[in-house]
N, C-alpha and C positions, 0 to 999 in steps of 0.2 A: 577379537576385540575391536576392530574398527566399526565394523555394522551395528557394533553395541553401543559406540556413541552417538549413532544416530536416534537412538532410541527413546521415546516420550513419555513411556509409560507412567502415569502418577502425576504428569506436569500437567500445571493450570495455565491457558492460554484465553487470554482477552482479546477478541476480533472484533475494531470495530468495522461495518461496514460488510458484514457478514451474508448480507440478505442474498445476496447475486454477485455473479460475475467474479472478477479478480479474487474478492473476499471471500466468497463461497468456495472458492477452489482451495485456496489455501487453507481453509478450515478444514477439507476433507481430507486434504494431504497430511495436516497435520494429526487429524482425529488416526488416520490410518497408521501414523508412527506411535500411536498410544497416548496421546493426549487428551485431557477432559476439555470441554469448550464452553465458552461465555460468550455468546454469540450476541453482540451488540448493532441496532441498525434502527432508522427510524421508520421502515418498511415493516411493520408487525406482521403481517400475514405471511410475508416471502420468509422472515427470520425465523419467524417460528419453524418452518419449514427446513428451513436450513438445519435447527435443532434437533427437529426429528430426525433427519438424514445421520446425524453424529450418533444419535442413540439406536439407530437403526443397525449402525456399525458396532456397537459394543460397546461406546465409552457415554459417561455421563456431559449433558448437556442443558443449557440453560440460555433460553433467549430473552434480551430486555430491549423494549422499545427504549431508545436515545436519541436526542438530537445534542449531538458533538459540540454544536456550538456555543452550549450552555456549559459554563465550566462547573455547576452544582450540579448538574445531572453527571458530568463527567466521573465527580468524589462520589457519587451516589452509587455510579455503574461500579466502582472499585470495592465499596462499602456491600454491595450486593453480592461481588466476587467472595469477599472473603467469608461472609456470611453463610455461603452456599457452599464453598470449598475448601475453607480454610487457609488458604495462600492464592497466592500470583505470582508463578514461574515468566510467564512472558505476556507483553504487552504489544499486540499488533495493531499499528495503527493503519489502518487501510481506509478509511473512511474520507472521501472525496466527492468533489462535485463533480467532476468532468470537467470537459471541454466547453459545456456549449455555453455558460451564461456570460454574455457576453463575446459570443466569436463573432468575429469577426469587425469589430468595432473599433476605431480609431481611438487613439488617447484622449481624444477629445469629445466624443461619443460615449465613450464608457459611461456609466452612474456610479456614485457612490454605494448604492445597495449592490452595485452587480459587482464592484471592486471589494466590499466588506463581505460579500457573499462566498467569493473563489478567497480570502484571506480565511477568514473565520473557518469555515469548513475543511480546507486544504492543509493550513498551516496552522492557526490556532488549536483544534482538536488534538492533533499531535502533542501540541505542549499541556494541554489540559491533562490529558489523559496521561503522559510521560508524568508531571507533577506528581497525579495522584497515586500512581499504580506503585512509584520509586521507594516512596515512604514504607507500604510494606515489604517491599522487598530491600530496604534496607534494614528493617528490622528483621528480617529471616536470612539476610547475609549473601543474599543472590539473587541475580533477576537478568533478565532480558529484555530489551526494545527493540522494536525493528519496526521503521517508520516506512511508508511507501511516498515514493517522488516518480520523477518521468522524466522520460529522456530530452524532452523541452526543456528541463530546468537547464540541459546544459547547452544551450542553443538560443541564438535570437529567434523568436517564434511572435511575429507581431501579432498575426491573426487571432492568438488565446494568449496574449501577455500577461495578464493577469493569474491565470490559471500557472502559466511558467514562472511567473515572478515566486507564487506561492509554492511550488513544488521545489525551485532555490532554494526557499528558506528552509524546507525540509532539511536538504543536504547539509546547510550550516548549524540545523539546530540538532542534527545527528551528531555533528563533530564535537559541538560544543558539551553537548549533552555526555558524550561518552567520556570525554576527558572529566569533567566537573563528579561522573558516577563510579569511576574506574575503581576506586579507593574502597569504593562500598561492594566491588564484586559484581556490578552492573556491567553487563554488555549493551552497548547501543549501535544497531549498525542499520543500513539503508538497502532496498530494493529500487531500482530506478528501471521502470519498464520501460519499453518500447513502442512499438505497434502491434499491440494485442486486442484481437478479436474478442469483445469480452461478451458475447453472447452469440448462439445460432444465426446464422444469417438467415432474414425471415424470407428471401426470394432469391432468384438467380440473378436477380440485377446487384442485389447487395454480395453475393459469391465472386460474382466479375469484377465491382469494385475492389475486395481484398485483394485477388489474384492480381490484377492491377497495380495495387500498391506494394504487394510483394516482390515483383520485378524490379524495384530499385534498391533490394536489398542486398547483399552480398548471402545471406540464406536462402534468397530464392522466393519468401514465403512470407506473410506475417506469424506474430506468435500465438500459440493457442493459451487460454487461460490455465488449463491444468499445469505446463510447464513452470509456473510459478510457483507449485506448489511445493516440488523439491527442495528450490531454493530457501523457501520460508522454513521448512523441516531443519535443513542445514544449520539457519542462521539461530533457529532455538535452540538446536541440540549442544551437546558436548563436543559434536565435531568442529566446531568453530570458537571452543575454548578462547583460541590467542587471538580473538579478530573484535577488535571495537574501532567505532568510529568511522568505518569504512561504508562507500556508497559501492553497489554490486549492480550493472548495469546487466540486464538479461533482453537485448535487443536485435537479436539476428546480424551483427555485425556492423548496422547501420552507421552508428557512431565514430566505430576505424574506417570504414570504407566509402563514408561520404554519403550523406541523403539527399535524396531527390525524390519529386520537384521540390524545392524550397517555396516558402512563400516570399518570393521577394521577385520583382518584374522588372529587370534592366531600365535604365532610360534610354540607352542607344542599342541599337540593333547589333546581333553580331555580324561580326566582320566590319562595322564601321568604324573609324578612326576621329 
């Protein structure tokens, strides 16, 4: 009975940002749990490859090229899902810009375009897709929405503050949507990843970088992309039927144990009074 509650056989899941990294690994985990997948991404070739892997595992899959900054494209994505699969059971809002847009810029140096890109891709996209997906979920009487936030949302993070602000917005959006949609039997939760190596290391130097980062975490390592998959399956399945409005950090203990090095240089030398 317990293991059956994790079964997603026949469930239809839409995943944005499905082409690579965390999105792809969650797609594969959901597929292995029995789900059919509509993979959405702006990277057409890589997204098609993700869908092909889903089909190779014996489940149905469709790949759609979507720019999630455009609400009309998000609406069309959900309409395409209904046409292809007849329903939508889970909306996984994973699409994100990453931390590089505006990296290291001060409040005064960040451009309007850099700010908008962070907000539009990391936050507005989740709103657009949730709004579109919730309508057929209400009609069918059930549904699940899973958003992707970031551990940076829970800390002051000056080098990537627009990214962190957008991801903090995801946590608040999750809670508000959960309360708004609970009456329709729609659950809304979010995953809060910490330091995750989103792709294999390109060389020994990069491997050393990640090993060095991992020394600062209680787990003594950074996370691996596949480790988000089981959490996504849990939140998508009936195993989490009494959970809504919650954020689930997956971060090797760095929020509990304290995270260093922090992006802050003290003005006073240690020991100086």
